N, CA, C and O atoms as a DFTB+ gen file, in Angstrom:
236 C
 N C O
     1  1      -2.086      13.892      35.985
     2  2      -3.068      14.933      35.770
     3  2      -4.355      14.368      35.161
     4  3      -5.457      14.691      35.603
     5  1      -4.199      13.528      34.149
     6  2      -5.378      12.970      33.491
     7  2      -6.147      12.083      34.465
     8  3      -7.378      12.086      34.476
     9  1      -5.419      11.328      35.277
    10  2      -6.076      10.452      36.248
    11  2      -6.926      11.264      37.219
    12  3      -8.036      10.851      37.557
    13  1      -6.428      12.403      37.669
    14  2      -7.202      13.249      38.584
    15  2      -8.421      13.839      37.875
    16  3      -9.490      13.955      38.474
    17  1      -8.266      14.213      36.601
    18  2      -9.390      14.783      35.856
    19  2     -10.504      13.753      35.670
    20  3     -11.685      14.099      35.713
    21  1     -10.134      12.501      35.464
    22  2     -11.146      11.448      35.343
    23  2     -11.820      11.218      36.690
    24  3     -13.026      10.978      36.750
    25  1     -11.041      11.290      37.777
    26  2     -11.601      11.054      39.111
    27  2     -12.644      12.096      39.492
    28  3     -13.590      11.783      40.215
    29  1     -12.486      13.339      39.012
    30  2     -13.458      14.387      39.340
    31  2     -14.426      14.664      38.190
    32  3     -15.083      15.705      38.159
    33  1     -14.508      13.726      37.247
    34  2     -15.458      13.782      36.126
    35  2     -15.245      14.953      35.167
    36  3     -16.209      15.447      34.583
    37  1     -14.004      15.403      34.994
    38  2     -13.717      16.411      33.975
    39  2     -13.470      15.763      32.625
    40  3     -13.791      16.342      31.588
    41  1     -12.896      14.555      32.632
    42  2     -12.665      13.776      31.415
    43  2     -13.510      12.519      31.476
    44  3     -13.772      12.002      32.562
    45  1     -13.939      12.021      30.330
    46  2     -14.732      10.781      30.333
    47  2     -13.864       9.574      30.719
    48  3     -12.653       9.563      30.500
    49  1     -14.507       8.578      31.290
    50  2     -13.822       7.358      31.684
    51  2     -13.811       6.418      30.480
    52  3     -14.755       5.657      30.269
    53  1     -12.739       6.474      29.696
    54  2     -12.579       5.597      28.544
    55  2     -11.157       5.075      28.545
    56  3     -10.278       5.635      29.201
    57  1     -10.940       4.025      27.824
    58  2      -9.600       3.475      27.760
    59  2      -9.295       2.943      26.379
    60  3     -10.178       2.867      25.525
    61  1      -8.057       2.578      26.161
    62  2      -7.636       2.005      24.897
    63  2      -7.755       0.487      24.984
    64  3      -7.281      -0.109      25.952
    65  1      -8.370      -0.142      24.005
    66  2      -8.455      -1.600      24.033
    67  2      -7.077      -2.221      23.806
    68  3      -6.286      -1.714      23.010
    69  1      -6.797      -3.300      24.496
    70  2      -5.531      -3.994      24.326
    71  2      -5.625      -4.901      23.113
    72  3      -6.543      -5.716      23.027
    73  1      -4.684      -4.776      22.161
    74  2      -4.753      -5.626      20.973
    75  2      -4.619      -7.096      21.341
    76  3      -3.818      -7.458      22.203
    77  1      -5.392      -7.927      20.695
    78  2      -5.407      -9.380      20.877
    79  2      -5.967      -9.820      22.237
    80  3      -6.071     -11.022      22.484
    81  1      -6.325      -8.900      23.111
    82  2      -6.875      -9.269      24.416
    83  2      -8.308      -8.783      24.597
    84  3      -9.131      -9.487      25.182
    85  1      -8.611      -7.589      24.102
    86  2      -9.951      -7.038      24.280
    87  2     -10.954      -7.814      23.429
    88  3     -10.611      -8.316      22.358
    89  1     -12.154      -7.908      23.893
    90  2     -13.168      -8.684      23.189
    91  2     -14.126      -7.801      22.398
    92  3     -15.179      -8.270      21.966
    93  1     -13.782      -6.547      22.205
    94  2     -14.633      -5.672      21.402
    95  2     -14.531      -6.036      19.938
    96  3     -13.450      -6.377      19.458
    97  1     -15.632      -5.971      19.225
    98  2     -15.642      -6.370      17.826
    99  2     -14.753      -5.510      16.947
   100  3     -14.049      -6.036      16.085
   101  1     -14.770      -4.204      17.145
   102  2     -13.970      -3.311      16.321
   103  2     -12.489      -3.554      16.549
   104  3     -11.707      -3.568      15.599
   105  1     -12.102      -3.746      17.797
   106  2     -10.690      -3.983      18.108
   107  2     -10.190      -5.251      17.433
   108  3      -9.088      -5.271      16.885
   109  1     -10.982      -6.296      17.469
   110  2     -10.582      -7.563      16.856
   111  2     -10.457      -7.406      15.340
   112  3      -9.517      -7.928      14.742
   113  1     -11.395      -6.694      14.714
   114  2     -11.345      -6.494      13.260
   115  2     -10.086      -5.758      12.852
   116  3      -9.359      -6.209      11.966
   117  1      -9.820      -4.623      13.493
   118  2      -8.677      -3.819      13.080
   119  2      -7.352      -4.479      13.437
   120  3      -6.375      -4.316      12.707
   121  1      -7.292      -5.213      14.527
   122  2      -6.077      -5.952      14.856
   123  2      -5.839      -7.043      13.819
   124  3      -4.703      -7.250      13.393
   125  1      -6.891      -7.742      13.409
   126  2      -6.752      -8.792      12.398
   127  2      -6.314      -8.212      11.062
   128  3      -5.472      -8.796      10.380
   129  1      -6.872      -7.081      10.686
   130  2      -6.484      -6.434       9.434
   131  2      -5.021      -6.017       9.486
   132  3      -4.289      -6.214       8.516
   133  1      -4.584      -5.445      10.604
   134  2      -3.195      -5.004      10.737
   135  2      -2.232      -6.185      10.657
   136  3      -1.210      -6.101       9.976
   137  1      -2.543      -7.279      11.342
   138  2      -1.688      -8.466      11.296
   139  2      -1.663      -9.032       9.876
   140  3      -0.609      -9.459       9.405
   141  1      -2.795      -9.043       9.195
   142  2      -2.852      -9.531       7.822
   143  2      -1.993      -8.708       6.875
   144  3      -1.319      -9.263       6.007
   145  1      -2.010      -7.394       7.032
   146  2      -1.177      -6.532       6.184
   147  2       0.298      -6.805       6.434
   148  3       1.081      -6.898       5.489
   149  1       0.681      -6.933       7.694
   150  2       2.085      -7.203       8.024
   151  2       2.522      -8.542       7.451
   152  3       3.617      -8.642       6.897
   153  1       1.692      -9.572       7.571
   154  2       2.040     -10.884       7.018
   155  2       2.130     -10.846       5.491
   156  3       2.993     -11.501       4.907
   157  1       1.252     -10.088       4.846
   158  2       1.273      -9.977       3.394
   159  2       2.562      -9.318       2.917
   160  3       3.183      -9.790       1.964
   161  1       2.962      -8.248       3.561
   162  2       4.202      -7.566       3.192
   163  2       5.395      -8.488       3.413
   164  3       6.295      -8.562       2.576
   165  1       5.398      -9.182       4.528
   166  2       6.496     -10.106       4.838
   167  2       6.591     -11.210       3.788
   168  3       7.688     -11.558       3.349
   169  1       5.450     -11.758       3.386
   170  2       5.444     -12.829       2.389
   171  2       5.941     -12.316       1.039
   172  3       6.701     -13.001       0.355
   173  1       5.514     -11.117       0.656
   174  2       5.956     -10.546      -0.620
   175  2       7.462     -10.312      -0.631
   176  3       8.114     -10.546      -1.649
   177  1       8.017      -9.861       0.471
   178  2       9.462      -9.641       0.551
   179  2      10.200     -10.961       0.417
   180  3      11.198     -11.041      -0.299
   181  1       9.723     -12.001       1.097
   182  2      10.369     -13.309       1.004
   183  2      10.299     -13.861      -0.421
   184  3      11.276     -14.432      -0.906
   185  1       9.170     -13.699      -1.091
   186  2       9.032     -14.191      -2.459
   187  2       9.980     -13.452      -3.401
   188  3      10.566     -14.066      -4.292
   189  1      10.134     -12.150      -3.216
   190  2      11.049     -11.374      -4.049
   191  2      12.500     -11.800      -3.805
   192  3      13.301     -11.844      -4.738
   193  1      12.837     -12.113      -2.546
   194  2      14.194     -12.552      -2.235
   195  2      14.488     -13.894      -2.896
   196  3      15.601     -14.125      -3.368
   197  1      13.492     -14.782      -2.929
   198  2      13.695     -16.083      -3.556
   199  2      13.858     -15.943      -5.071
   200  3      14.650     -16.664      -5.678
   201  1      13.112     -15.019      -5.683
   202  2      13.199     -14.825      -7.137
   203  2      14.539     -14.204      -7.535
   204  3      15.179     -14.653      -8.486
   205  1      14.954     -13.183      -6.811
   206  2      16.138     -12.432      -7.226
   207  2      17.425     -12.924      -6.559
   208  3      18.516     -12.689      -7.078
   209  1      17.309     -13.594      -5.432
   210  2      18.498     -14.043      -4.708
   211  2      19.133     -12.943      -3.878
   212  3      20.202     -13.147      -3.303
   213  1      18.491     -11.770      -3.803
   214  2      19.019     -10.644      -3.035
   215  2      18.295     -10.598      -1.689
   216  3      17.066     -10.586      -1.627
   217  1      19.084     -10.572      -0.614
   218  2      18.496     -10.523       0.731
   219  2      18.546      -9.070       1.204
   220  3      19.604      -8.441       1.205
   221  1      17.367      -8.543       1.611
   222  2      17.293      -7.179       2.105
   223  2      17.670      -7.155       3.574
   224  3      17.268      -8.036       4.334
   225  1      18.435      -6.159       3.980
   226  2      18.829      -6.024       5.382
   227  2      17.644      -5.493       6.177
   228  3      16.876      -4.659       5.696
   229  1      17.512      -5.994       7.403
   230  2      16.435      -5.514       8.276
   231  2      16.771      -4.117       8.773
   232  3      17.918      -3.822       9.111
   233  1      15.761      -3.266       8.811
   234  2      16.002      -1.882       9.232
   235  2      15.963      -1.752      10.731
   236  3      16.145      -0.656      11.260
């Protein structure tokens, strides 16, 4: 349905940028920020496991 609406100019022709592939500046910034947050959380969990000796189960 959406494809037909775009073909007859009822909806604008826009798309979602592919993370790590699109060359748009905003996409690269937000993808980098998201990856940085994930790496930070992962590092903090590993550091806590080393301090306490308790391994958290993956969800």
